C-alpha positions in Angstrom: 0.0 0.0 0.0 1.2 3.5 -0.7 2.4 5.8 2.0 -0.2 8.1 3.7 1.2 11.2 2.1 0.9 9.7 -1.4 -2.7 8.7 -0.6 -3.5 12.2 0.6 -2.0 13.7 -2.6 -4.1 11.2 -4.7 -7.3 12.1 -2.8 -6.7 15.8 -3.3 -6.2 15.2 -7.0 -9.6 13.4 -7.1 -11.6 15.9 -5.1 -10.2 19.0 -6.9 -10.6 17.5 -10.4 -13.0 19.3 -12.7 -14.9 16.0 -13.1 -15.1 15.4 -9.3 -18.5 13.9 -8.4 -21.1 15.0 -5.9 -19.9 12.6 -3.2 -16.6 14.4 -3.0 -16.0 17.2 -0.4 -16.1 20.4 -2.4 -13.5 22.7 -0.9 -12.2 24.6 -3.9 -10.0 27.1 -1.9 -8.2 24.3 0.0 -4.5 23.6 -0.8 -2.6 20.4 -0.4 -1.3 21.6 3.0 -4.9 22.3 4.2 -5.9 18.8 3.3 -2.8 17.4 5.0 -3.8 19.3 8.1 -7.3 17.7 8.1 -5.8 14.3 7.4 -2.7 14.5 9.6 -4.0 11.9 12.0 -5.8 9.8 9.4 -5.0 6.1 9.1 -4.5 4.4 5.8 -6.3 1.1 5.4 -6.8 -1.4 2.7 -9.8 -3.7 2.2 -10.0 -6.9 0.2 -12.9 -7.8 -2.0 -16.0 -8.3 0.0 -14.5 -7.1 3.3 -16.9 -5.1 5.4 -16.0 -1.6 6.4 -19.2 -0.6 8.3 -22.1 -2.6 9.6 -25.6 -1.1 9.9 -26.5 -0.4 13.6 -22.9 -0.6 14.9 -21.4 2.2 17.0 -18.6 4.1 15.3 -18.1 7.8 14.6 -15.1 7.7 12.3 -15.2 9.3 8.8 -13.7 7.5 5.8 -12.4 8.9 2.5 -12.2 6.4 -0.4 -9.0 6.9 -2.3 -8.9 3.8 -4.5 -11.4 1.1 -5.5 -15.2 1.0 -5.0 -17.5 0.5 -2.1 -20.9 -1.0 -2.0 -23.6 0.5 0.3 -26.9 -1.0 1.4 -29.3 1.5 2.8 -32.5 0.4 4.6 -35.9 1.7 3.7 -38.0 3.6 6.2 -39.2 0.3 7.7 -35.6 -0.3 8.8 -35.7 -3.9 7.5 -35.8 -3.8 3.7 -32.6 -2.8 2.0 -32.5 -0.7 -1.1 -30.5 -1.8 -4.1 -26.9 -1.2 -3.7 -25.3 2.2 -4.1 -21.7 2.4 -5.2 -19.2 4.9 -3.9 -16.2 5.8 -6.0 -12.8 7.4 -5.2 -13.1 10.7 -3.5 -16.3 9.7 -1.8 -16.8 10.0 1.9 -18.6 7.3 3.9 -19.7 7.1 7.5 -20.9 10.7 7.5 -24.2 10.3 9.3 -22.8 8.7 12.5 -19.8 11.0 12.2 -22.2 14.0 12.3 -24.8 12.8 14.9 -22.8 10.3 17.0 -25.5 7.7 16.5 -25.5 4.2 15.0 -24.3 3.4 11.5 -27.2 3.8 9.1 -25.9 1.5 6.3 -23.6 -1.4 5.7 -20.5 -0.7 3.5 -18.1 -3.2 1.9 -15.3 -3.3 -0.6 -16.0 -4.2 -4.2 -12.6 -5.4 -5.2 -9.5 -4.0 -3.4 -10.1 -0.6 -1.8 -7.9 1.9 -0.1 -9.3 4.4 2.4 -8.2 7.1 4.8 -9.9 6.8 8.2 -10.3 9.9 10.3 -11.1 9.0 13.9 -13.6 11.2 15.7 -10.8 12.2 18.1 -8.6 13.4 15.3 -11.4 15.5 13.9 -12.0 17.0 17.3 -8.3 18.0 17.5 -8.7 19.5 14.1 -11.7 21.5 15.3 -9.6 22.9 18.2 -6.6 23.8 16.0 -8.4 25.0 12.9 -12.1 25.9 13.7 -12.7 27.8 10.4 -11.4 24.9 8.3 -13.4 22.5 10.4 -16.5 24.6 9.6 -15.6 24.2 5.9 -15.5 20.5 6.2 -18.8 20.2 8.1 -20.6 22.4 5.5 -19.2 20.3 2.7 -20.3 17.1 4.4 -23.7 18.7 4.9 -24.0 19.4 1.2 -23.2 15.8 0.4 -25.8 14.5 2.9 -28.4 16.9 1.4 -27.6 15.8 -2.1 -27.8 12.1 -1.2 -31.1 12.8 0.5 -32.4 14.6 -2.6 -31.4 11.6 -4.8 -32.9 9.1 -2.4 -36.3 10.8 -2.5 -36.3 11.7 -6.1 -36.1 15.5 -5.6 -34.6 17.9 -8.0 -30.9 18.4 -7.6 -29.7 21.6 -6.0 -28.2 24.3 -8.1 -24.6 23.4 -8.5 -22.3 25.1 -6.0 -19.4 24.5 -8.4 -21.0 26.8 -11.0 -21.1 29.7 -8.6 
């Protein structure tokens, strides 16, 4: 597996690319050093095909950035039992954002489709980032909020928001 600094550089390239997708944190004014500050305490991890990253209803508040590979996600319907068809997350995506934001249980199960490489940001590392860089932490939280809102819009069939990237 690549060194963490290489993975951060790769992630930054993905999220700042003109063709970055809506599951990427959109932080256009951030530099490589800003990203390195956020991910200073991140832990690189590799998953094999089919390996489970998150289980629905487990307790964990860490946030994950997918750098390489693909992740499958099963999301329960409102009844809490029926699972929707799988959603796929691609490099640059974040996962684990709901429990990260509210401190609750995981709302979905997530597993690797093939080999995947991620950067895991423990809750304690983000808390330290908030203390040292409150303005930048606010940027991250707003960007995560945009992703959560967009995912909700897609799940209920609502019209997409006006693209922030165009503004």
